C-alpha positions in Angstrom: 0.2 0.0 0.1 1.1 3.5 -0.8 2.4 5.8 2.0 0.4 8.8 2.7 1.3 12.5 1.7 1.2 13.4 5.4 4.0 12.7 7.3 2.7 11.5 10.4 0.6 8.7 8.6 3.5 8.1 6.5 5.9 7.3 9.7 3.5 4.6 10.8 3.9 0.7 10.2 2.4 -1.0 7.3 0.0 -2.7 10.0 -1.4 0.3 11.5 -1.4 2.4 8.2 -3.5 -0.7 6.3 -5.8 -0.6 9.1 -6.4 3.1 9.2 -6.3 4.1 5.4 -9.7 2.6 4.6 -11.0 4.6 7.4 -10.0 8.0 5.7 -11.8 10.4 3.4 -10.1 12.9 1.4 -11.6 16.5 1.7 -10.6 19.8 -0.2 -9.2 22.5 1.9 -10.3 25.9 0.7 -8.8 29.2 1.8 -10.6 30.6 4.8 -12.4 27.4 5.6 -13.2 27.2 9.3 -12.2 23.4 10.1 -12.8 23.8 13.9 -14.4 26.1 16.5 -13.0 26.9 19.8 -15.2 25.2 22.4 -17.0 23.1 19.8 -17.5 19.5 20.0 -15.2 17.5 17.4 -16.6 15.5 14.8 -13.6 14.8 12.9 -9.9 15.2 12.6 -7.9 16.3 9.8 -4.6 14.9 8.7 -3.5 17.6 5.7 -2.0 16.2 2.6 -1.2 19.8 1.5 -2.0 23.3 2.5 -1.9 24.7 5.8 -4.4 25.0 8.6 -3.7 28.0 11.5 -4.6 27.6 14.8 -6.1 31.0 16.2 -7.4 32.5 19.2 -10.0 35.2 18.8 -10.3 38.1 21.3 -13.3 40.0 22.5 -12.1 43.2 20.8 -12.0 41.3 17.6 -8.3 40.7 17.0 -7.1 36.7 16.0 -3.5 35.8 16.7 -2.2 32.6 15.7 -0.9 30.4 18.0 0.5 27.2 15.8 0.3 25.9 12.5 -0.6 22.5 11.0 0.4 21.1 7.9 1.3 18.0 6.1 3.7 17.5 9.2 0.7 16.7 11.5 -3.0 16.5 12.4 -5.6 18.9 13.8 -7.3 18.0 17.1 -6.3 14.6 17.4 -5.1 14.3 20.9 -8.3 16.7 21.9 -10.7 14.2 20.6 -9.3 11.2 22.2 -9.6 13.2 25.6 -12.3 16.1 26.0 -13.8 15.8 22.4 -13.8 19.4 22.3 -11.7 21.8 20.4 -9.4 24.0 22.2 -8.7 26.5 19.2 -10.3 27.7 16.0 -8.8 26.3 13.3 -8.9 28.1 9.4 -7.3 27.1 6.7 -4.4 29.3 5.3 -3.0 27.8 2.4 -5.7 25.7 0.0 -5.0 22.0 -0.3 -6.6 18.8 1.0 -6.5 16.2 3.8 -7.6 13.0 5.1 -10.4 13.1 7.6 -11.3 10.7 10.2 -14.4 10.2 12.6 -13.8 10.7 16.2 -15.1 7.4 17.0 -12.8 5.6 14.5 -9.9 7.6 15.6 -10.6 6.3 19.3 -11.1 2.7 18.3 -7.7 2.5 16.3 -5.8 4.9 19.1 -6.9 1.7 21.5 -6.2 -1.0 19.0 -2.6 0.3 18.3 -0.9 1.9 21.2 1.9 3.3 18.8 -0.8 5.4 16.9 -2.1 6.9 20.2 1.3 7.7 21.2 2.2 9.5 18.1 -1.0 11.5 18.6 0.0 12.5 21.9 3.4 13.3 21.1 2.2 15.6 18.2 0.0 17.5 20.7 3.2 17.9 22.7 4.9 19.5 19.8 1.8 21.8 19.2 2.0 22.8 22.6 5.7 23.7 22.4 5.0 25.5 19.3 2.3 27.7 21.0 4.6 28.6 23.8 7.3 29.7 21.4 4.8 31.6 19.4 3.7 33.6 22.6 7.3 34.0 23.8 8.4 35.1 20.4 5.4 38.0 20.2 6.3 39.2 23.3 10.1 39.4 22.7 11.2 39.6 19.2 11.0 42.4 16.7 8.3 42.3 14.0 10.8 41.9 11.3 12.3 38.7 13.1 8.8 37.5 13.8 7.8 37.7 10.3 11.1 36.2 9.0 10.3 33.4 11.1 6.6 33.1 10.2 7.4 32.9 6.4 9.9 30.6 6.7 7.5 28.0 8.6 4.5 28.8 6.5 7.2 27.6 3.3 8.3 24.7 4.9 4.7 23.5 5.8 3.3 24.8 2.1 6.4 23.2 0.5 6.3 26.2 -1.6 8.1 29.9 -2.1 4.7 31.0 -3.3 2.6 32.0 -0.6 -0.9 33.1 -1.1 -0.9 36.1 1.7 -2.6 39.4 2.0 -0.8 41.9 4.5 -4.1 42.1 6.7 -4.0 38.5 7.1 -0.5 38.4 8.0 -1.1 41.2 10.4 -3.7 39.2 12.5 -1.7 36.3 12.4 1.5 38.1 13.8 -0.9 40.3 16.2 0.6 43.5 14.8 -0.9 46.7 12.9 -1.2 46.5 9.2 1.3 49.3 8.5 4.0 47.6 10.5 3.4 44.5 8.0 3.7 46.7 5.2 6.8 48.5 6.2 8.6 45.1 6.9 7.3 43.5 4.0 9.1 46.6 1.8 12.2 46.1 3.9 12.4 42.4 3.0 11.6 43.0 -0.2 14.4 45.9 -0.7 16.6 43.6 0.7 16.0 40.6 -1.9 14.7 38.3 0.5 11.2 38.2 -0.7 9.0 39.7 -3.5 5.6 41.0 -2.7 2.7 41.6 -4.7 -0.8 42.2 -4.0 -2.0 39.2 -2.0 1.2 37.1 -2.9 4.9 36.7 -1.5 7.1 35.1 -3.0 10.3 33.7 -1.0 13.6 34.7 -3.1 16.4 33.9 -0.1 15.5 31.3 2.1 19.2 31.7 3.6 18.6 35.5 4.1 15.3 35.1 5.8 17.0 32.4 8.2 19.7 35.1 9.4 16.5 37.6 9.7 14.6 35.2 11.9 14.6 34.8 15.5 15.7 31.8 17.3 12.0 30.9 17.4 12.3 29.4 14.4 15.1 26.6 14.9 13.5 25.9 18.1 10.2 24.7 16.7 12.2 22.6 14.4 14.0 20.9 17.0 10.9 20.4 18.9 9.4 18.6 16.2 12.5 16.5 15.2 13.1 15.5 19.2 9.3 14.4 19.6 8.3 13.0 16.2 11.4 12.2 13.7 11.5 8.8 14.8 
């Protein structure tokens, strides 16, 4: 049986994946789709094959700040489905793609049957928690330019593309800053030859340059993933 484009699923043994694969239903992830609502009962979990889902926190004043991202290296809401069954974050499709979905009752049955699958889901939740903590520290301590470099690199990794469909308004929301700040930094990065920005699209031109401009959080998040999930 062919391996899944989702890296978590691809890391499973043939025995576990063969039991899981027939239960998966492929769905389209369209930009802007809300695939999880904070406080809502989880009906299904998402294993992205392509595309990126942002986990965000909405504030009463109308602001929306990103806490973590899930791409084809992860899964949305699996650990919460195993435990409380309620989503802790709002999940919004940030880059269109596709995903395999699994109904919660089937997820629980497979996790009970295969301890290695349950362990993988729990370790992934630890990675997301670490990413969320790193994001909070980053927002409090680092410059907008360093944060944007880090964010663009992470997005590029998950989207597996140098072309990112992003508006400045959306990027400002994800970083928790005002739009003029994003516009100023985007112009700075473009003049430095690191990116090319057109309305609604950012193309990464110099990955190494972005890495030099990024804060330590980019490497820290990658290290968390490698330590907990690489095996």
